N, C-alpha and C positions, 0 to 999 in steps of 0.2 A: 171424110179421116177411114183411113183403115184400124177396125183390129188388131195390136201388140206392139201398134207405131209407138216410138221411144220421143218423151217430146219439153224442150227447155220449160225446167216449171214458173207456169206464169208467176209464184208469190216470190218476192224477191229476201221479204224476210227469210223465206225458208230452203234459200237454194244453197245455201254453206252445205249442207248437213243432206239438203234432198235435191239435187241440181236436177236432177230430170222424174220425170211419171211417164207411164208405160199405159194406154189404151187399152181395156180391156174388156170394153163392152161391146155387143152384138153388132152387128155391121146389121141386124134386124129393127134394130131403135137412132139407127142415123137419123130419124124424124126427132126426138126432144129434143133439149136444151143441153143435156147436160149429158160430159162422159163419163163411164165408172173407168177411175183410174187407178194405180197401185203407184207407193212411190220405191222411185232404186234409193239410195241410200249408203253414202260412205261408207265403206269399209270404213268399221273399226270405229266410228257411231254407235250401229247397234248389234249385239249381238245375238242369232236366232242358229237353229238349226239350220243342215242344209238343206234338207231335204221338202222344210218351209219356205226359207227364204231362199233362191237357188242367186247366184253372185251371178254376177252382168259385167263385163267385157263394154265400154265404151271409148274408143279411144286407147289410151293406154289405161287406164283407170278401171280400175275393178269395185261391181256397186252391188248390192245382199237387195233382193228383188225382195217390197214388204208389205205379205195380202192382205195381213190382220189388218193394214191401215187403208186397204182400200176408201176412198169419198169418191164423191159425184167433182168436180169442177164442173163451172160452166162453158163448152162445148166453145165459144167464139174465144177461150181465151190459149187457145190454145194452137201454139200457129201453124208453121213449115215441123215437119215432122225430124226427127237429128238420123236420128236409124229405127231398128222394126226389129223386133220380137223373137218375126212369125214363122222365122223356121225350130222356133224351142213354141212352137203353144203350145205341143203336151205338157209338158215341165211349168207353163204360166198357172194355165188352167188344173195340173195336179199340186203347186201351190193354195190357188182359191180354192179344193175340195176339202185339203189338207185343214185349209180354214174354218168349214163352209162341216167338215162331215170327222173330223178330225181321225184320220185317215192320211 
């Protein structure tokens, strides 16, 4: 598993609003049975400041990253990555920093 990989949401009951999650956990913690993920919400489902919740395009659809809702999931539930936010790692980390430090 790679940090910033995007996966299909393993929770079928939540896929309508949150079809994807982003793995934000450091590779240094790969030995743990869980991964810290941030949900990607469909635009229009929730409104949030863009600096806190960057917009992400996957295919033809735009999603909003929700770092304030980051949560652990069992790593075994995350299957094959569908995309990666590695090129935008700085934005993802800044969003998480905004949650932790308020900036």
